[in-house]
C-alpha positions as CSV (number, residue, x, y, z in Angstrom):
1,M,95.3,87.9,65.5
2,E,96.6,91.5,65.4
3,I,94.9,94.9,65.7
4,R,96.5,98.3,65.0
5,E,95.4,101.8,65.4
6,S,97.2,105.2,65.2
7,V,96.3,108.7,66.5
8,D,98.0,112.0,66.0
9,I,98.6,114.0,69.2
10,L,99.3,117.7,69.5
11,A,102.2,117.0,72.0
12,P,105.9,116.2,71.7
13,P,107.0,112.6,71.8
14,R,108.6,113.1,75.2
15,R,105.2,113.9,76.8
16,V,103.5,111.0,75.0
17,F,106.2,108.6,76.0
18,S,106.1,109.9,79.6
19,L,102.3,109.1,79.8
20,L,102.8,105.6,78.3
21,M,105.4,104.9,80.9
22,D,102.9,105.8,83.7
23,V,101.1,102.5,83.8
24,E,98.5,103.7,86.3
25,K,97.5,106.8,84.4
26,R,97.5,105.3,80.9
27,T,95.4,102.3,82.2
28,R,92.9,104.5,83.9
29,L,92.4,106.5,80.7
30,N,91.1,103.3,79.0
31,P,87.3,103.9,79.0
32,I,86.4,100.2,79.0
33,W,87.3,99.6,82.6
34,D,84.7,100.1,85.3
35,S,87.4,99.8,87.9
36,V,91.1,99.1,87.8
37,E,93.7,97.9,90.3
38,I,97.4,98.3,89.4
39,H,100.3,96.9,91.4
40,M,104.0,97.2,90.4
41,L,105.6,93.9,91.1
42,N,109.3,95.0,91.1
43,E,111.4,98.2,91.4
44,D,112.4,98.3,87.8
45,K,111.4,101.4,85.8
46,G,112.4,100.3,82.3
47,E,112.9,97.0,80.6
48,G,112.0,94.2,83.0
49,A,109.4,96.2,84.9
50,R,106.4,94.0,85.8
51,Y,103.0,95.0,86.9
52,R,99.7,93.3,87.7
53,I,96.5,94.8,86.4
54,K,93.0,93.7,87.5
55,G,90.2,95.4,85.6
56,R,86.4,95.0,85.8
57,H,84.2,95.6,82.8
58,G,80.4,94.9,82.9
59,G,80.8,92.4,85.7
60,R,83.7,90.6,84.0
61,V,87.1,90.6,85.7
62,V,90.3,90.5,83.6
63,E,93.6,90.0,85.4
64,Y,97.1,89.8,83.9
65,V,100.8,90.4,84.7
66,A,102.7,92.4,82.0
67,E,106.4,93.0,81.6
68,W,108.2,95.7,79.6
69,K,110.3,94.0,77.0
70,Q,111.7,97.0,75.2
71,V,111.9,100.6,76.1
72,E,113.4,103.2,73.7
73,K,112.9,106.6,75.2
74,D,110.5,108.8,73.3
75,K,110.3,106.2,70.4
76,K,109.0,102.8,71.4
77,L,107.6,100.7,74.2
78,V,107.0,97.0,74.0
79,Y,105.2,95.0,76.7
80,E,103.8,91.5,76.9
81,S,101.6,89.6,79.3
82,V,103.5,86.9,81.2
83,E,100.4,85.7,83.2
84,G,96.7,85.7,82.2
85,P,95.4,86.4,78.7
86,R,98.4,86.3,76.3
87,F,99.2,89.4,74.3
88,R,102.1,91.6,73.0
89,V,101.8,95.3,72.6
90,V,104.1,97.5,70.5
91,Q,103.6,101.3,70.9
92,T,105.7,103.5,68.5
93,L,106.0,107.2,68.5
94,R,106.9,109.2,65.4
95,T,107.4,112.9,65.3
96,T,105.0,114.7,63.0
97,P,104.8,118.4,62.0
98,M,102.0,118.9,64.6
99,G,103.3,116.7,67.3
100,T,103.4,112.9,67.6
101,R,101.8,109.9,65.9
102,L,101.2,107.1,68.4
103,T,100.7,103.7,66.8
104,H,99.5,100.9,69.0
105,T,99.8,97.3,67.7
106,E,98.4,94.5,69.8
107,R,98.9,90.9,68.9
108,F,96.9,88.2,70.7
109,L,99.2,85.3,71.5
110,G,98.6,81.6,71.9
111,D,95.5,79.9,70.5
112,R,93.2,82.9,71.2
113,V,91.4,83.9,68.0
114,L,88.9,86.7,67.9
115,A,85.7,86.3,66.0
116,D,84.9,89.1,63.5
117,K,82.5,90.9,66.0
118,E,85.2,90.6,68.7
119,A,87.8,92.0,66.4
120,V,85.6,95.0,65.5
121,L,84.9,95.6,69.2
122,A,88.6,95.3,70.1
123,R,89.5,97.9,67.4
124,Q,86.7,100.2,68.7
125,V,87.9,99.9,72.3
126,L,91.5,100.5,71.2
127,R,90.5,103.6,69.1
128,S,88.5,104.9,72.0
129,W,91.5,104.5,74.4
130,L,93.9,106.2,72.0
131,L,91.5,109.1,71.6
132,S,91.2,109.3,75.4
133,I,95.1,109.5,75.6
134,K,95.1,112.2,72.9
135,A,92.5,114.3,74.6
136,Y,94.3,114.0,78.0
137,L,97.7,115.0,76.5
138,E,96.2,117.9,74.6
139,L,95.1,119.5,77.9
140,E,98.1,121.8,77.9
141,R,97.0,124.5,75.4
142,N,96.2,127.3,77.7
143,L,95.6,128.1,81.4
144,A,92.0,126.9,81.3
145,T,92.9,123.5,79.9
146,R,95.9,123.1,82.3
147,L,93.5,123.8,85.2
148,W,91.1,121.2,83.8
149,R,93.9,118.7,83.6
150,R,94.9,119.2,87.2
151,F,91.2,118.6,88.2
152,Y,91.2,115.6,86.0
153,D,94.4,114.2,87.5
154,R,93.3,114.8,91.1
155,F,89.7,113.6,90.9
156,L,88.4,112.3,87.6
157,L,91.1,109.8,86.9
158,K,90.3,108.0,90.2
159,A,86.7,107.6,89.1
160,S,85.3,104.9,86.8
161,P,84.6,106.0,83.1
162,R,80.9,106.2,83.9
163,E,81.5,108.4,86.9
164,R,83.9,110.5,84.9
165,Q,81.3,111.0,82.1
166,A,78.6,111.9,84.7
167,A,81.0,114.4,86.4
168,Q,81.9,116.0,83.1
169,L,78.3,116.3,82.1
170,V,77.4,118.0,85.5
171,L,80.4,120.4,85.1
172,L,79.4,121.2,81.5
173,I,75.8,121.9,82.6
174,E,77.1,124.1,85.5
175,G,79.4,126.0,83.2
176,A,76.5,126.6,80.7
177,L,74.3,127.8,83.6
178,L,77.1,130.1,84.7
179,V,77.4,131.6,81.2
180,V,73.6,132.1,80.9
181,G,73.6,133.7,84.4
182,L,76.4,136.1,83.4
183,I,74.6,137.0,80.1
184,T,71.4,137.6,82.0
185,L,73.2,139.8,84.5
186,V,74.8,141.9,81.7
187,A,71.4,142.1,79.9
188,F,69.7,143.5,83.0
189,K,72.5,145.9,83.6
190,L,72.3,147.2,80.0
191,V,68.5,147.5,80.3
192,S,68.8,149.5,83.5
193,L,71.3,151.9,81.8
194,I,69.1,152.4,78.8
195,L,65.7,152.7,80.6
196,P,65.3,155.4,83.2
């Protein structure tokens, strides 16, 4: 069984590739995990690098060890599980006029077959993860988005997806209240200038 999804990202391949090589950050961007533990198992940084991931989702724990099998800078990354659920992932990057197209192909190995509903869910989770990667990488457009990315790196990436969503909602509400307060202040100032 194989699933494949692509996303166009407004960022050069080198930045996309750099994020994909950062196992901790790219894994934490996956919105399915309630919590994630990541341990590098050797000192390798390219092909041969191994890491253990233990993730929790809705009370269910998934643990596996993966190894980078092929690393082509700014073009391709292939990794495969060597312990736990068996899968092989190929992530390719292609330059586009607006940035990079990231294609993620995941093949479930062994006798694991996904039912139709599971396959649909797996595609939805994969699409959601790729959109999360896209949104994160596109936080470089201006000063405000760069500041937001620093805050995201420092605090929100360490939180679970639910905690992240709650924090973002609170920040959005606080921002809206600040804007309303500023508009009200300007309105009162205008009224005081117009009326004696």
